[in-house]
C-alpha positions in Angstrom: -144.5 2.4 -131.0 -142.2 3.4 -133.6 -139.9 0.1 -134.5 -140.4 -3.4 -134.8 -140.0 -4.7 -131.7 -136.1 -4.0 -130.6 -134.2 -7.0 -129.2 -135.3 -5.3 -125.6 -138.9 -3.9 -124.1 -138.5 0.3 -125.0 -138.8 2.2 -122.0 -141.0 4.7 -123.7 -143.0 7.1 -121.0 -145.1 9.0 -123.3 -148.7 10.7 -121.7 -148.9 13.0 -125.2 -151.2 10.6 -127.8 -149.2 12.2 -130.6 -146.0 10.6 -129.1 -147.3 7.1 -129.4 -147.7 6.9 -133.0 -150.7 4.8 -133.3 -152.4 4.8 -136.5 -155.0 7.7 -135.9 -152.3 9.9 -136.0 -150.9 9.0 -139.0 -154.3 9.5 -140.8 -154.7 13.2 -140.8 -150.9 13.3 -142.0 -151.8 11.0 -144.9 -155.2 12.4 -145.9 -153.7 16.2 -145.6 -150.4 14.8 -148.1 -152.8 13.7 -150.9 -155.4 16.3 -150.7 -152.7 18.5 -151.4 -150.9 16.2 -154.3 -154.1 16.3 -155.6 -154.6 20.0 -155.7 -151.6 21.1 -156.8 -150.7 18.5 -159.5 -154.4 17.3 -160.2 -154.9 19.4 -162.9 -151.9 20.0 -164.3 -151.1 19.6 -168.1 -147.8 17.6 -167.5 -150.8 15.2 -164.4 -152.7 14.8 -167.8 -149.8 13.8 -170.1 -148.8 10.8 -167.6 -152.5 9.6 -168.2 -153.2 11.0 -164.3 -156.0 12.8 -163.4 -156.8 14.3 -160.0 -157.9 11.2 -157.6 -155.8 8.9 -159.4 -152.9 11.9 -158.3 -154.2 11.8 -154.8 -154.5 7.3 -154.2 -150.5 7.8 -156.0 -149.4 10.5 -152.9 -151.3 8.7 -150.4 -149.8 5.0 -151.7 -146.3 7.4 -152.0 -146.8 9.4 -148.3 -147.8 5.6 -146.7 -144.6 4.7 -148.4 -142.7 6.5 -146.2 -144.6 6.8 -142.7 -144.4 2.7 -142.9 -140.7 3.2 -143.6 -139.8 5.6 -141.1 -142.5 3.9 -138.5 -142.1 -0.3 -138.9 -138.6 -1.0 -139.4 -136.4 -0.6 -136.4 -133.2 1.7 -137.0 -130.2 -0.2 -136.6 -127.7 0.3 -134.3 -130.1 3.2 -131.9 -130.0 1.1 -128.2 -130.3 4.7 -126.5 -132.8 6.6 -129.1 -135.4 3.4 -129.7 -135.5 3.6 -125.6 -133.7 -0.2 -125.1 -131.2 1.3 -122.5 -132.1 4.1 -120.8 -136.4 5.8 -120.4 -137.2 8.4 -123.0 -140.6 10.8 -121.8 -142.1 13.6 -122.4 -143.4 13.5 -119.0 -143.3 16.9 -116.3 -142.4 19.6 -119.6 -145.2 21.1 -121.7 -144.2 21.4 -125.5 -143.6 25.4 -124.6 -141.4 25.4 -122.2 -138.1 27.4 -122.4 -136.2 25.0 -119.5 -135.7 22.0 -117.6 -135.3 21.3 -113.7 -134.1 18.5 -112.6 -132.3 17.2 -109.4 -129.1 15.8 -108.7 -129.4 13.8 -105.0 -126.7 13.6 -103.3 -125.0 12.0 -99.9 -127.4 11.7 -97.3 -127.2 13.2 -94.2 -126.1 11.3 -90.9 -128.8 12.0 -87.7 -128.2 13.2 -84.6 -127.3 10.0 -81.6 -128.5 7.8 -84.5 -131.7 9.9 -84.6 -132.6 8.6 -80.9 -134.6 11.4 -78.7 -136.5 12.2 -75.8 -140.1 10.4 -75.6 -141.4 13.7 -75.4 -139.3 15.5 -77.4 -139.4 16.6 -80.9 -135.9 15.3 -83.2 -133.5 18.2 -83.4 -134.1 18.4 -86.4 -136.0 18.2 -89.6 -135.5 15.3 -92.6 -134.5 17.0 -95.6 -133.3 15.3 -98.7 -130.1 17.2 -100.1 -130.1 17.9 -103.6 -128.5 19.5 -106.7 -130.3 21.5 -109.1 -129.5 21.3 -113.2 -131.4 23.0 -116.1 -131.5 22.8 -119.6 -132.9 24.3 -122.8 -134.5 22.6 -125.7 -133.6 22.0 -128.9 -135.2 21.0 -132.0 -133.8 17.7 -133.6 -135.4 18.0 -137.1 -135.4 16.0 -140.6 -137.0 16.4 -143.8 -138.1 14.5 -147.0 -139.2 16.0 -150.2 -142.0 14.4 -152.5 -141.9 15.2 -155.5 -144.4 14.8 -158.4 -142.1 13.5 -161.1 -140.3 10.6 -158.8 -143.6 9.5 -157.5 -145.1 9.0 -160.9 -141.6 7.4 -162.1 -141.7 5.3 -159.3 -145.4 4.3 -159.5 -144.9 3.8 -163.4 -141.5 1.4 -163.5 -143.6 -0.5 -159.7 -141.0 0.2 -157.6 -141.9 1.8 -154.1 -139.5 5.2 -153.9 -140.6 7.2 -151.3 -140.5 3.8 -148.7 -136.7 3.5 -149.5 -136.6 7.7 -148.5 -138.3 7.0 -145.4 -136.2 4.2 -144.8 -133.1 6.9 -145.2 -135.0 9.5 -143.4 -136.2 7.3 -139.8 -132.1 5.4 -139.7 -130.6 9.1 -140.0 -133.0 11.3 -137.4 -132.9 8.0 -135.5 -128.7 7.9 -135.5 -129.0 11.6 -135.1 -131.1 11.5 -132.0 -128.9 8.5 -130.8 -125.9 10.2 -130.8 -127.5 13.1 -129.1 -127.9 11.1 -126.4 -124.9 9.2 -126.1 -122.0 11.8 -126.5 -123.9 14.5 -126.1 -124.2 18.1 -128.4 -121.6 20.4 -126.1 -121.6 23.1 -128.6 -125.6 23.5 -127.5 -124.8 22.9 -123.9 -126.8 19.0 -124.3 -125.4 17.0 -122.0 -124.9 13.2 -123.4 -124.5 10.1 -121.1 -120.1 10.4 -121.6 -120.0 13.8 -121.3 -122.5 14.2 -118.0 -120.5 15.9 -115.0 -120.1 13.6 -112.0 -119.7 10.0 -114.2 -117.2 7.6 -112.8 -114.6 7.7 -115.7 -111.5 5.2 -116.1 -108.9 5.8 -118.8 -107.7 1.9 -119.9 -104.5 1.4 -120.8 -104.5 -2.3 -122.9 -107.0 -2.7 -125.9 -110.0 -4.8 -124.9 -110.0 -6.4 -128.6 -106.7 -7.9 -128.3 -106.3 -8.3 -124.5 -105.6 -11.3 -122.7 -109.3 -12.2 -120.5 -107.1 -11.5 -117.4 -105.8 -8.3 -117.6 -109.4 -7.4 -119.1 -111.6 -8.4 -116.6 -108.5 -7.1 -113.9 -110.2 -3.4 -115.2 -113.5 -4.5 -115.6 -113.6 -5.3 -112.3 -112.1 -1.9 -111.3 -114.8 0.1 -113.6 -117.3 -1.9 -111.1 -116.3 -1.5 -107.9 -115.4 2.2 -108.7 -119.1 2.5 -109.1 -119.7 0.3 -105.6 -117.9 1.5 -103.0 -119.0 5.2 -104.1 -121.3 5.2 -101.5 -121.8 6.0 -97.3 -122.4 3.5 -95.0 -126.1 4.4 -95.5 -126.5 3.8 -99.1 -127.3 1.4 -101.2 -124.0 0.5 -103.0 -124.4 1.0 -106.7 -124.0 -2.3 -109.0 -124.1 -2.2 -112.5 -127.2 -4.1 -114.8 -125.1 -3.8 -118.0 -121.6 -3.2 -119.9 -121.7 -1.9 -123.3 -118.8 -2.3 -125.5 -118.5 -1.4 -129.4 -118.3 -4.9 -131.9 -114.4 -5.9 -132.2 -114.7 -5.6 -128.5 -117.7 -7.5 -128.3 -116.3 -9.5 -130.5 -113.1 -10.6 -128.4 -115.1 -11.5 -125.4 -117.3 -14.2 -127.4 -114.2 -15.3 -128.2 -111.8 -14.7 -125.5 -111.4 -17.6 -122.9 -111.7 -16.9 -119.5 -112.8 -19.4 -116.6 -109.8 -19.6 -113.7 -111.8 -22.3 -112.1 -110.8 -24.0 -115.8 -113.1 -25.1 -118.6 -114.0 -23.5 -121.8 -116.5 -20.0 -120.7 -115.4 -17.2 -122.8 -114.7 -13.8 -120.6 -118.2 -12.4 -122.2 -120.0 -15.4 -120.5 -117.6 -15.3 -117.6 -118.5 -12.0 -116.5 -122.4 -12.1 -116.6 -122.6 -15.7 -114.8 -120.6 -14.4 -112.3 -122.3 -11.1 -111.8 -125.9 -11.6 -111.5 -128.5 -10.0 -113.4 -125.9 -8.2 -115.4 -125.9 -8.4 -119.3 -122.8 -7.5 -121.5 -124.1 -6.1 -124.9 -123.1 -4.9 -127.7 -123.5 -1.3 -129.3 -121.7 -0.2 -131.6 -121.6 3.5 -131.3 -119.0 3.0 -128.9 -116.4 2.9 -131.2 -116.9 6.5 -131.2 -118.3 7.1 -127.5 -117.5 10.4 -126.9 -116.3 13.6 -128.1 -113.3 13.0 -128.6 -114.2 10.1 -130.9 -112.7 7.8 -128.6 -113.4 4.4 -128.3 -115.0 3.1 -124.7 -117.1 1.1 -122.8 -119.7 2.2 -120.7 -120.9 -0.3 -117.3 -124.5 1.1 -116.4 -126.9 1.0 -113.3 -130.4 2.3 -114.8 -132.2 1.7 -112.0 -135.6 3.4 -111.9 -135.6 6.2 -114.4 -132.3 7.1 -112.6 -131.5 7.8 -116.3 -133.9 9.4 -118.7 -134.4 11.8 -121.7 -136.7 13.9 -122.0 -138.8 14.6 -125.4 -141.8 16.5 -125.3 -142.3 15.9 -129.0 -140.8 12.8 -130.4 -140.0 11.4 -133.6 -142.9 13.5 -134.5 -144.7 13.3 -138.5 -145.0 17.2 -139.5 -148.3 17.8 -141.7 -147.0 18.2 -145.7 -146.1 21.4 -146.5 -145.8 23.5 -150.1 -142.6 24.7 -151.1 -141.8 27.9 -151.9 -141.3 28.4 -155.6 -141.6 25.2 -156.6 -145.2 23.7 -157.7 -144.3 20.0 -157.8 -142.5 19.6 -154.7 -144.3 19.4 -151.2 -142.1 18.1 -147.9 -142.8 16.1 -144.8 -140.1 17.1 -141.4 -139.3 15.3 -138.3 -138.7 16.7 -135.3 -138.1 15.8 -132.0 -137.2 18.2 -129.0 -134.3 17.4 -127.1 -133.8 18.7 -123.8 -130.4 16.6 -123.6 -129.7 13.7 -121.0 -131.3 14.2 -117.3 -129.4 11.7 -114.7 -130.9 11.2 -110.6 -127.5 9.8 -109.5 -124.8 10.3 -112.2 -122.3 7.5 -110.2 -124.8 5.4 -112.0 -122.9 5.4 -115.0 -119.1 4.6 -115.4 -117.4 5.1 -119.4 -113.6 3.5 -119.4 -112.2 5.5 -122.3 -109.9 3.5 -124.3 -108.7 6.5 -126.2 -106.8 5.9 -129.0 -105.3 2.6 -128.0 -108.4 0.3 -128.4 -108.9 -2.1 -131.8 -112.1 -0.4 -133.4 
């Protein structure tokens, strides 16, 4: 997997081995970078002046590229739970790399039966059962970043005894995952990409108090209102949706963890009370929620991510591309990272309730 173990098991569903980032998928990239660097720089006057022959150049570039790969893949990017697959499923199944669009169905309310399905023994039912769906489609877009490997900076870093490539790798990895994380959370309206908070049909509620400073009982009333907004929106033939996660920004998380709330007495905090009195529920901090929607508003999300009801399809997920030469610059090669992004797909938008804090919440 791309990073060290996150706090929660990643919900990856990758079929393509190239998306799993096993060591054998990286070796060709490293070999290619070493070969290209040796070819470009191994027999140059500047390399000879620095005391490097072609073999040392190849070794140097491979070490630098390895450090870049390690920086990208082995340290978990900070605060990117959506992109890391900690909350929703990220999959490459169901669509090929060359697909020009992705289709998915959103389930609707079930139709009632005639007389509850009561039928004479020798008669067929009056109509066949069918599944009511609303179809959606999306086109792919490429989220991509690149790093440049320069001969001079690799040589300088090697001679100075520190690894500049690893720093570059860390920066690139964090930027790629941060941008991807925010694309999942907020969507990219200008490109027609749906995210969690701009998805049509999710439940929405505008907060009238500041969840980072208000009294616990008032906050709990609003939280309960959001939960019931999800729970009561079901017919008597559907299982009511109950959220299993509440995601809140850092300032709200700190308040929830300090603010005491126990109607029956005791020293229970609001966060602990919610988790204890709602079976299987988890309150977790997501600092990106200080700017939760495309308007830049802070907010909270109540979530019921059951059975892949929410997923992101990426035929290419954070894949390192082979190194290439930079036109017009013999001392630089580039490596890119790509993710193909269709936006967020939801089978049932009622699984999300967004509590909009507007400009009222402290962040």
